C-alpha positions as CSV (number, residue, x, y, z in Angstrom):
1,X,-6.8,-8.3,-23.1
2,X,-6.6,-11.7,-24.8
3,X,-9.2,-14.5,-24.3
4,X,-6.7,-16.6,-22.6
5,X,-6.0,-13.8,-20.1
6,X,-9.7,-13.2,-19.5
7,X,-10.2,-16.9,-18.9
8,X,-7.2,-17.1,-16.4
9,X,-8.5,-13.9,-14.6
10,X,-12.0,-15.4,-14.3
11,X,-10.5,-18.7,-12.9
12,X,-8.4,-16.8,-10.4
13,X,-11.5,-14.8,-9.2
14,X,-13.4,-18.1,-8.8
15,X,-10.7,-19.6,-6.8
16,X,-10.5,-16.5,-4.6
17,X,-14.3,-16.6,-4.2
18,X,-14.0,-20.1,-3.1
19,X,-11.6,-19.1,-0.3
20,X,-14.0,-16.4,0.7
21,X,-17.0,-18.7,0.8
22,X,-15.1,-21.3,2.8
23,X,-13.5,-19.0,5.3
24,X,-15.5,-15.8,5.6
25,X,-17.3,-16.8,8.9
26,X,-13.9,-17.6,10.6
27,X,-12.3,-14.4,9.3
28,X,-15.2,-12.2,10.2
29,X,-15.4,-13.8,13.6
30,X,-11.8,-12.9,14.3
31,X,-12.2,-9.3,13.0
32,X,-15.3,-8.7,15.1
33,X,-13.8,-10.1,18.2
34,X,-12.4,-6.7,19.5
35,X,-15.7,-5.0,18.6
36,X,-17.7,-7.6,20.7
37,X,-15.2,-7.3,23.6
38,X,-15.5,-3.5,23.5
39,X,-19.3,-3.5,23.5
40,X,-19.4,-5.9,26.4
41,X,-16.8,-3.9,28.4
42,X,-18.1,-0.4,27.6
43,X,-21.1,-0.4,30.0
44,X,-18.9,-1.5,32.9
45,X,-15.9,0.7,32.1
46,X,-15.3,3.8,34.1
47,X,-15.7,7.2,32.5
48,X,-12.6,9.1,31.2
49,X,-12.6,11.4,34.2
50,X,-12.2,8.5,36.7
51,X,-8.8,7.4,35.2
52,X,-6.0,9.7,36.3
53,X,-3.4,8.4,34.0
54,X,-5.8,8.5,31.0
55,X,-6.9,12.0,32.0
56,X,-3.3,13.2,32.1
57,X,-2.6,11.6,28.7
58,X,-5.6,13.3,27.2
59,X,-4.5,16.6,28.6
60,X,-1.1,16.2,27.1
61,X,-2.5,15.4,23.7
62,X,-4.8,18.4,24.0
63,X,-1.9,20.7,24.7
64,X,-0.1,19.4,21.6
65,X,-2.8,20.5,19.2
66,X,-5.4,22.5,21.2
67,X,-7.9,19.6,20.7
68,X,-11.0,18.9,22.8
69,X,-10.6,15.8,25.0
70,X,-13.5,14.3,23.1
71,X,-11.7,14.7,19.8
72,X,-8.5,13.1,21.2
73,X,-10.6,10.2,22.6
74,X,-12.4,9.6,19.3
75,X,-9.1,9.9,17.4
76,X,-7.2,7.5,19.6
77,X,-10.0,4.8,20.0
78,X,-10.8,4.8,16.3
79,X,-7.1,4.4,15.2
80,X,-6.3,1.9,18.0
81,X,-9.5,-0.2,17.2
82,X,-8.5,-0.5,13.5
83,X,-4.9,-1.5,14.3
84,X,-6.1,-4.1,16.8
85,X,-8.4,-5.7,14.2
86,X,-5.6,-5.8,11.6
87,X,-3.1,-7.2,14.2
88,X,-5.4,-9.9,15.5
89,X,-6.2,-10.9,11.9
90,X,-2.5,-11.2,11.1
91,X,-1.9,-13.4,14.1
92,X,-4.8,-15.6,13.3
93,X,-3.6,-16.1,9.7
94,X,-0.1,-16.9,10.8
95,X,-1.5,-19.7,13.0
96,X,-3.7,-21.0,10.2
97,X,-1.5,-20.7,7.1
98,X,0.8,-23.7,7.7
99,X,-2.2,-26.1,7.3
100,X,-3.4,-24.6,4.0
101,X,-1.0,-26.8,1.8
102,X,-2.6,-30.0,3.2
103,X,-6.2,-28.8,3.3
104,X,-7.3,-30.2,-0.1
105,X,-5.6,-33.6,0.6
106,X,-7.2,-33.8,4.1
107,X,-10.8,-33.0,2.9
108,X,-10.4,-35.3,-0.2
109,X,-11.2,-32.4,-2.5
110,X,-7.7,-32.5,-4.3
111,X,-8.9,-34.8,-7.1
112,X,-11.9,-32.5,-7.7
113,X,-9.8,-29.4,-8.1
114,X,-7.3,-31.3,-10.2
115,X,-10.1,-32.2,-12.6
116,X,-10.9,-28.6,-13.2
117,X,-9.2,-26.3,-15.7
118,X,-6.2,-24.4,-14.2
119,X,-2.8,-25.2,-12.9
120,X,-1.6,-26.0,-9.4
121,X,0.3,-22.7,-9.2
122,X,-3.0,-20.8,-9.9
123,X,-4.7,-22.6,-7.1
124,X,-1.8,-22.1,-4.7
125,X,-1.5,-18.4,-5.7
126,X,-5.2,-17.8,-5.1
127,X,-4.9,-19.4,-1.6
128,X,-1.9,-17.3,-0.7
129,X,-3.5,-14.1,-2.0
130,X,-6.8,-14.8,-0.2
131,X,-5.2,-15.7,3.1
132,X,-2.6,-12.9,3.2
133,X,-3.3,-9.6,1.2
134,X,-7.1,-10.0,0.7
135,X,-8.0,-10.9,4.3
136,X,-5.8,-8.1,5.6
137,X,-7.5,-5.5,3.4
138,X,-10.8,-6.7,4.6
139,X,-9.6,-6.4,8.1
140,X,-8.9,-2.7,7.5
141,X,-12.4,-2.1,6.3
142,X,-13.9,-4.0,9.2
143,X,-11.6,-2.3,11.7
144,X,-12.5,1.2,10.4
145,X,-16.2,0.5,10.6
146,X,-16.2,-1.1,14.0
147,X,-13.6,1.4,15.3
148,X,-15.9,4.3,14.5
149,X,-18.8,2.6,16.5
150,X,-16.4,2.0,19.4
151,X,-15.2,5.6,19.3
152,X,-18.7,6.9,19.3
153,X,-19.8,4.7,22.2
154,X,-16.7,5.7,24.1
155,X,-17.2,9.4,23.6
156,X,-20.8,9.1,24.7
157,X,-19.8,7.1,27.7
158,X,-17.0,9.6,28.7
159,X,-18.5,12.9,27.8
160,X,-22.3,12.4,27.3
161,X,-24.3,12.9,24.2
162,X,-23.0,16.5,24.0
163,X,-19.5,15.1,23.6
164,X,-20.4,14.0,20.0
165,X,-20.9,17.6,19.2
166,X,-17.5,18.5,20.8
167,X,-15.6,16.1,18.6
168,X,-13.9,17.8,15.7
169,X,-14.8,15.1,13.1
170,X,-13.2,16.8,10.2
171,X,-9.8,17.0,12.0
172,X,-10.2,13.4,13.2
173,X,-10.7,12.2,9.6
174,X,-8.0,14.5,8.3
175,X,-5.5,13.0,10.7
176,X,-6.6,9.4,10.4
177,X,-6.5,9.5,6.6
178,X,-2.6,9.5,6.2
179,X,-2.3,6.7,8.8
180,X,-5.0,4.7,6.8
181,X,-3.1,5.4,3.5
182,X,0.2,4.2,5.1
183,X,-1.4,1.1,6.5
184,X,-3.0,0.1,3.2
185,X,0.1,0.8,1.3
186,X,2.2,-1.1,3.7
187,X,0.1,-4.3,3.5
188,X,1.6,-5.4,0.1
189,X,5.1,-4.7,1.5
190,X,4.3,-6.7,4.6
191,X,3.0,-9.6,2.6
192,X,6.1,-9.6,0.3
193,X,8.6,-9.6,3.2
194,X,6.6,-12.1,5.2
195,X,6.2,-14.5,2.2
196,X,9.3,-16.6,2.8
197,X,8.1,-17.3,6.4
198,X,4.6,-18.2,5.2
199,X,5.9,-20.4,2.4
200,X,8.5,-22.2,4.6
201,X,5.9,-23.1,7.1
202,X,3.5,-24.3,4.3
203,X,6.1,-26.4,2.4
204,X,7.2,-27.9,5.7
205,X,3.7,-28.8,6.7
206,X,3.0,-30.2,3.2
207,X,5.9,-32.5,3.3
208,X,6.3,-33.3,7.0
209,X,2.6,-32.9,8.0
210,X,2.2,-32.1,11.7
211,X,5.9,-32.2,12.3
212,X,6.5,-29.4,9.8
213,X,6.2,-26.4,12.1
214,X,8.3,-28.0,14.9
215,X,11.0,-28.9,12.4
216,X,11.1,-25.4,11.1
217,X,11.4,-23.9,14.5
218,X,14.0,-26.3,15.7
219,X,16.1,-25.9,12.5
220,X,15.9,-22.1,12.8
221,X,17.1,-22.2,16.3
222,X,20.0,-24.6,15.5
223,X,21.1,-22.7,12.5
224,X,21.0,-19.4,14.4
225,X,23.2,-20.9,17.1
226,X,25.7,-23.2,15.4
227,X,29.1,-21.6,15.0
228,X,29.3,-22.2,11.3
229,X,25.9,-20.7,10.4
230,X,25.2,-18.4,13.3
231,X,26.4,-15.2,11.8
232,X,24.8,-15.2,8.5
233,X,21.6,-16.7,9.7
234,X,21.1,-14.2,12.5
235,X,22.0,-11.3,10.3
236,X,19.5,-12.4,7.6
237,X,16.7,-13.0,10.2
238,X,17.3,-9.7,11.8
239,X,17.2,-7.9,8.4
240,X,14.0,-9.7,7.6
241,X,12.4,-8.6,10.9
242,X,13.4,-5.0,10.2
243,X,11.9,-5.1,6.8
244,X,8.7,-6.6,8.1
245,X,8.5,-3.9,10.8
246,X,9.4,-1.3,8.3
247,X,6.4,-2.2,6.1
248,X,4.2,-0.2,8.7
249,X,6.5,1.8,10.8
250,X,9.3,4.3,9.8
251,X,12.7,2.7,10.1
252,X,14.7,5.5,8.7
253,X,14.8,8.3,11.3
254,X,18.1,9.8,10.0
255,X,16.7,10.1,6.5
256,X,13.5,11.7,7.7
257,X,15.4,14.2,9.8
258,X,17.5,15.2,6.9
259,X,14.3,15.9,5.0
260,X,13.2,18.1,7.9
261,X,10.7,15.7,9.5
262,X,11.0,15.1,13.2
263,X,8.7,12.1,14.1
264,X,8.6,12.8,17.8
265,X,7.8,16.5,17.4
266,X,4.9,16.3,15.0
267,X,1.7,18.2,16.2
268,X,-1.9,17.5,15.5
269,X,-2.0,20.8,13.6
270,X,0.7,19.7,11.2
271,X,-1.2,17.3,8.9
272,X,1.0,18.2,6.0
273,X,4.0,17.0,8.0
274,X,2.3,13.6,8.5
275,X,1.8,13.3,4.7
276,X,5.4,14.3,4.1
277,X,6.4,11.6,6.6
278,X,4.4,8.9,4.9
279,X,5.6,9.9,1.5
280,X,9.2,9.8,2.4
281,X,8.9,6.6,4.3
282,X,7.1,4.9,1.5
283,X,9.8,5.8,-1.0
284,X,12.4,4.4,1.4
285,X,10.5,1.2,1.8
286,X,9.9,0.8,-1.9
287,X,13.6,1.3,-2.4
288,X,14.3,-1.7,-0.1
289,X,12.8,-3.9,-2.8
290,X,15.8,-3.2,-5.0
291,X,18.3,-4.8,-2.6
292,X,20.1,-8.1,-2.3
293,X,18.0,-8.8,0.8
294,X,14.8,-8.8,-1.2
295,X,16.3,-11.0,-3.9
296,X,17.1,-13.5,-1.2
297,X,13.5,-13.3,0.0
298,X,12.3,-13.9,-3.6
299,X,14.7,-16.9,-4.0
300,X,13.5,-18.5,-0.8
301,X,9.9,-17.9,-1.7
302,X,10.3,-19.2,-5.2
303,X,12.0,-22.4,-4.0
304,X,9.3,-23.1,-1.4
305,X,6.5,-22.3,-3.9
306,X,8.0,-24.7,-6.4
307,X,8.1,-27.4,-3.7
308,X,4.5,-26.9,-2.9
309,X,3.5,-27.1,-6.6
310,X,5.6,-30.3,-6.9
311,X,4.0,-31.8,-3.8
312,X,0.5,-30.9,-4.9
313,X,1.0,-32.1,-8.4
314,X,2.2,-35.5,-7.4
315,X,0.0,-35.6,-4.2
316,X,2.8,-37.6,-2.5
């Protein structure tokens, strides 16, 4: 690796560290919110036996794989808690990201960052990386850690201390692992497909300030309903939503069925089937990157990023 590359990498790490130091309290506060709510609610929640619907659901899951109800409860709560943390983090970042382009100008630190080595594109790239992929990966780690504590507390609440011994922890981990791999592998895909939305909001906010987001929303609604643009705009937006959803959830049931994988008939005893499902789906999702739709996403993202660099460079 060349000296210039080493210097650029160090600079990028420093910029990312700046984002972490500046936003870590807010990020962790959002990620720990489900954990705090669960801890507060757990002492007052009824045991599992008191809920008829929940008991019936656990019985059905038990019949699928012959699992002890404590195992099902630990598995479900651990997985659900992790997903809740990641989902809440994504929502929080979507609300925050539009203001990132004007942050340095608002806090009067733009001149300081411009005086340091490095380009505007590096600084914007570090900001985007930190507030999208990095924070989401952190949320997965936090969700897994807090989810385990929530699952332990819920098992003790519902089944007593002896319930911890009834949990088949090896099977719980064995089943959660493919889901965790799919979640982590889907995050970069999710960020890539969501990038035009993020950058459009950022560039609109950079140029139009507080009117940026309302203008984007109004313009999208108009373009999606005007006779001249309604067809292509709706088609593109629908395809984008499907790709974003497909980053985490299988959207190719026909292809999976042809490969012998029935999503609705998977059993807890068929872990190999889950790995096969994830492998086939990831191959399908990666294949979507070689499509005209993804080229249009890159084009929109590149144009918006160029607008952000120009706006920051000239600090208009």
